[in-house]
N, C-alpha and C positions, 0 to 999 in steps of 0.2 A: 504494500500499498505505497510506504514512503516514496518511492519512484513516483507516483501519481500527483502524493500530498505536495511535493518539496516545491511547487512553483509559485509557494508565495498564499499571502493573507489576501484575503476577501476586505474591501476597500469599505467602510461602512455600514459592517451590516448592519441589517434591517433588524435585528431580531437578537435576541443574547442565546449563545450558545451556550450551554454548560455542561461540565464531567461525567463521567462514567457513561457512555453512550455506549449505543450497542453497533455492533459489527454494521448489523445493515442501513441504520442510519451513516454510518462513516464510508459506507461505500458509496452508498448514493450519493454525497457530498460531495468526494472524490470526483465521481465521474462528474457532476456539475460542475466543480472546479477545473475540470480537465477540459471541460466542453465552453470555459471563457470566451467572452469574443471572439469571433474569427474563427472558431472551432472547426464548423461545418462549411468554411467559406471552398468555393470550388477548386479545382485542380491546380496545384503548381504554385498555391496563397501559402505561406506560412502564416502558421498561427498567430492570432494575438496577442500581446504582451501583458492587457490586463492583468494585476496581480488576484488572484481567487484566494480562497479560504481555507487554513487549515482548520476546519470546522471542526467543533465539538458541539454532537446534538444530544438531544435531551436524556434524562436521566433512563435506568431501568424498567421497570412496569408500566410508566407513564409510556415513555419509546415505543415500547413491545405491543402494548396496544394499539397506539393511535397508528403504527405503520402498517396494522392489519384490520382498521377500525372500518375502510372500506368497504370491508367483505372479500378481503383477499383468501385467496387458498391457492398457493403455490404447489406445484408436484413435486413430490420429494423425489420420486422416482420417476422418469422418463419412459412411457409405457413403451412396453418389449416387444416387439413385431416377431414372428417366428421364419421361418425358411426364406428369405430373402424381405424378409421384411412384411410378410404378407399375413395377419392377425391382427383380429381386433383385442386389443390389449388393456388391464387396468391398469390404471398410474394411482397411486400411492399418493392423496394429499395430506399436505401438514396445514391445521390452520390456529389462528390461537383467538379464543373467546374475546367479545368484545367487553369491554367497562363500562358503567354507567360516568366515570371521569372522564372517559374517552369521547365518548355520546358528545356530553356536553360541552365539552373541548371542540368538537369539530363543527358543534353545532355552530357556537361563537365565533370558530375563525370563519364557516362559509358564510356568514350573516356579514361578516366586519371585511370579506374579501370582497375587492371590486372588481368587475369581469376584466377580463384585460384585453387590450386591443390589440387585434390584430396584425402581425408585424410582416407588410410587404419585403424589406431586406429579407429578412431571415427565412422566410418562405422560401424565396428564391433563391437564397444561396445552397438550398438543399433539396430542389427541385427533383433531384434524381432517386431523388427516397421514396420510399411510398407512404400514403397520407399519412399513417397512423403513426411510423416509425419520426416523418417530418415532424410530425405535434410532440411529440417526446422529445426530441433534439433541440426543441424550438424552447421547452420547459429547459431544458438542461442551459442554454443560450442566458435565457431571463435570469434564473437565479445568479451566473457566473455575473453578471450583470451587474450584482445588488438588487433586483426588482423581484424578491420575495414573493409578493401578495397575487403582483399578475402570473405567476409562474404558479403557484399555488391554484390559481380558478384556472386558467391552462390545463391543468396537471388534471383537475376536480373535470372538465369537461371530457377531457382525453380518455380516463375509466368510467365517466359514462356512455360512452361512444363505444367503446370495444371493453364489455368487462371483464373480458377473460384474459386483458392483456398483463400479464402478472409484472413484467420489469415495470408499468406503469404504472401500477395498484401500489408497488414498493416505493415507486417515489412521492405518489402522491402521500402515500403513510407517511413516508420520512419529512415531507415539508410542513406534514403537519404534526409530525411528534415534534418538530424544531420550534413549534408557536406552544408547546403544553408549558404552564405555568411551572415554576422552579420548585423543585420537592426535596424536601428538608428529607428522605428516605435514603439509605443510603442504596448504590447501584446492587442490583442482583446480579451478583459476581456470577453465580449460577445457571441464571438465564444468559448471561452473556455469553459464557462457555460454550453453552450450548449452540447458541445460535451461529458463532464462530465454526465451528464441526456440522454446520448443517451444508448436506451437500448442495441442497436446493437454493439457498443463499451464494452457495460459491456460484452456481451457473449462471445465478441471476448476475450479478456480479462481471463474470465471462461475457456474458451476449452483451453487457449494457457495454463494457471495453471494447469489442469487436467491431459495435456497433459506431459507436465513436472513430475508432479507428480506420474504421471504411470511409468513414466521410470526412476525415481529415486529409488523409493522403490518397486525394484522389487520381486515378490513373493521368498518366501527362497529356495535356489538350492534344487531342488530332490523333493519338495512336493507339493500335490495335492489339490483341495479342498474337503472340507470336506461330500461333497455330494458325492463323487466318491467313494465309500467304496468297490466295488467290480465292473468289466464293463468285459463284455463279449469280447474278440475279433474280434467278429462278428459284434461289433461297431468300425468301425476303427480309428474315430476322437468322439471326446467329444469338446462341448462347455461351457463356461462360464460367465455368465455377471456379472463384480461388478459395480454396478449404480454408487457408492461412488466416481468411479476412472474414470467415465466414458471408460470401458474398455471392453471388449469381448478378452475372450485367448480360444483358440484354440489348443486341446492335440490329439497328437499319439497315438491309441491306438498298442499295440501289446503284445506278452508273456514276454515281459521285464517289461510291466505294462505303465501307462499312462506320457508321455513324452510334455512338452509344445512345440508347435511346432512355433507360433508364435501369437502376440496381436494386436491390432486394437482398434481405438478411435469408440466411438459409442457415438450416443445420445438415452436418455429416454425418457417418459413423461415429458409432461411442467409443469403437477403436480407433478412428482416424480416418487414413485413407491409405490407397495401393492394396486394393480386394485381391488375396490370392486365391484362399479357397472359401468354400461353400461354409456360412456359417461364421463366418471370420468377423462379421460385425465390422467390417471396412467400408468405404464405397470406392469402387475402382477411380483410377487413374489413365485418360486415355483421349481419343477423339471416336465419338460417338453421334449414332442419329436416334431421333424421335421416331420412334415405331409407331404408335399408337396413341389414342389419348381415350379413356375409363371413364363410361357415364358416371356419374358419382350415384346414380343411384345404381346401379349393379354392383356399389363397393361398399364395406362398412361404414360407417361414421369415423373410425379410425383416423382414413385417409382425406377426409375433409371435402373439398370442392370438386374433387377429381384427380385424377392420375395420367403422367405421361410415360410411358417405360420408354429405357432405350437400347441398344442392340450391345450392349456387355452379355456374355464375353465376344467381342468384337473376332474378328480371324486374328489379329494378332495376339489377343490374349490367347485363344484358345492353341494358335503354335507355342505359346508357353507356358502351358498347364495349365492357365487358370481359370477355378471353378466356380460353379454356384450361377445366381440368376436373379431376376423377379427387382432388377434396380429399376426405381420409379423417380421421377421429378413428382412428389404429391404434395396434399393439402397436410391439417392436424385437423384432431377432434372440435365438436363446437365449441369442450370447455375449456378448450387452451388456446391464445393465440399464437402463440411461438415456443418449438422448443431450445432446447440448449445447445449450444454448438456443437456439442459430440454427442448425437441422442439417438440415432436411427443404428438399424441393422444395416444400415450401408446403403440406403437412399439419399435423394436431397430432399428436404424436406422445406416447407415455405408455408410461411401465412397467407390464411383463405383468399384474401382478400388481392395480396400477391398476387396467387396461384390461377386468381379470376383473371387478370389479366394478360397472364401468359398463356394460361387456353386461346384467347383472342387472337394469337400472333402466330403460335407453332402452325409446321406445315409438316403432314406425318410422312416421313422419306424424305425430308429435303432441310429440316434444320436441325443443322450440325449442334451436339452439346460438348464440348473440349469442359473436362473435367480436369484439375491441375491443383496440385498441391500449394503453385503458388504462380502465379500468375506472369511472366514476362512481356511488355510490353515493346513497341518498334516502330517505325515511325512507317507508311504505305510506301516511302521508295523502298526503302530495308525492305519490306515483306516482297517485293516485285522483283529486287535483286535475288533472294534467295530462292523464288521460285524460278529463276532463269536455266542454272544449273539443272531442274527436274525439267523444263519446260525442254531443255533439248535433248534427254534422255528418251521421253514419251514420243517427241516426232521421231525419234531414229527407231524406236519401235514402230511406232506408222507406216515408216519407209521401209522397214525389214521386213514387214505383213505384205506389204504393194508389191515389191519385189517377188515374192514366191517363191522367195528360197529359205524351207524349212530349217538349213541347219543354220544359217543367219541368225534368223529369228530365236531360236533355243537359246543363244547367248543372253537372254531380254530375261531368261525364267531357272526360278529356282526348280531343282528336281524334281523337291514333295510341291510341286504348284498344284491348287485346285482352282476349277471353276463351279460355281454355281448357277448351274442354268434351270431357273423353275424351283422341280423339287429333286433334281439328278447332281450327283457332285460328278466333276470328269478331271483326271490330272494331264498328266502332262501330252498324253496322247489328242488331247482335247485342238494341239499346235495344228494337226493335217489338218480340221478341218478349219480353222483360223484362215488358214492359207490360201484355201480351196472360197473362204467366201468372203473373200479382201486383193484375192490377185489378180491383179490389173486394172483395180476399178480406182480410178480417184475419190479421196473421201475426204470431209469436212468433217473437223471435230467443233465442236461447241457446247456453251453454257458448262465451261471449264471450272472446277472446283479444287484444289491443291491444300487439304490439311495435312501439316509438319506436325509428328510428333515425335519429341526425343526424351530418350532416358537412359536407359543400358545402349541402345539401339536407335539408330536414325530411320525413322519411319517415313512415307506418304500416303494418304489418303485420297487417290483421284477419283472423279465424277464426272462424266461429261456425256453427253450424246453426240452420234455418230450419224452422218447421212450421206452416202453416197449419189457422186453424178447420177440426173437424170431420176433421181428417185425424193420423195415427199415426208421421206421418216426415217426412222432406223432405230438402232437399241443404245437403251442409257445404259454404261459400263459403271462399275464401281471397283475399280482398282488398288491393291494395297501392297506395297513397293517398301523395299527393306534397302539399306545401303548397304556394299560391300568395296569396303576400301573406296574410289573413286569411281563405283560403276551401282547403277541403279539395277533391282531384281526382283521382279516382279515373283510372288509368294501365292495371291489370291486375285481372286477376279470375281464380281455379283455380277449376273446381267441382271438389270434390274426393268428392264421394259424393252 
């Protein structure tokens, strides 16, 4: 906590703060201080230098009651999913009873607080965030500026509109607790120690930290994730997940290139990332595509507003012996707005309002999904430069195929190459048919997409259409290439249509 609090003290604190604070109050106050003016400014802007407070919040039992007096019910254990994350789970909940003193204090505070004016600059500075998150960060910013009562009023409105937003409930409760009259009673040290060790409270603190980090450290303007080298305009949107920031970035694609359209807080596997085996509770890392959209009426409430399965394991995963399946982008149960940063059995989980926005954008089979431990951002010219060497390889493959020289064409394939054509899988013998199919014909490639993935290997997923001269339509292919030394080799191909 010290690394967050050490930024300084809040100037002219709007209310008296007392000793004996609960961890809950300190966590939230620290988050609020971290979000001092300028905390959520757009990319590449340095945080504001306004000093914030090493705050001490209300004493033991009063603070504890107020922190949950708004009806907060925090999940102590995130719901467990069964194989692939596909089962209704029952989350254990913890709650603290309200007492009369807290209720009276809340009533006095609510009646005294003036409605907060809407801050246009604050809303503009975090326009990429979802509505509920934007409102929460606005509360942080107000508190950081010393505007405690407007912050309280805005927090009250937020929990009224999103009663299942646990982090917002905690913030509201701590703002209430900070205004409880001083008590002569000694701090409830046993309760404080219990609160410190509560995993649910630690999860909420980490959720707050990651939301703030992602909104402070914006992607450099005009950059794209390094995996998106070339993307056809047939893919109107693209998705990139940065697990280290618990963030999903949505890009809109046009003839002018990719543009960041929105980004959202997400949760990943409770054991982290880099899925390898079924049941390891990890989110896979790689380049995938949305394969379907599941009707929420066919799902249990656990999955919220819907689900978007991805094609894990993809051919590169299969090549490396990775197992498991059922990896979805899905929502949360009705009683839960968001989950902890590490909470699923491998799926990517979003708040239902955010998922609903995503559901309106994605295209089945055409929307790519990159899941990375940490995204690296590059400029479009750099992406174009990195795509050039691969463009040369795929052009040489096309020329070898058209020449009718099967021996020359075979040099582009690994010995264990496979091609999926509808329901059949063919190996290297498919090359003979490939030569006959294309020999002597002039072909045009169109709608090219190159998705680059590096881990231990250097791979490329190329999707494109091909139309032979004199024909009106042709095949759509998705090819998986592996770099060996200075050469690119094909190891898998899918005929999509």
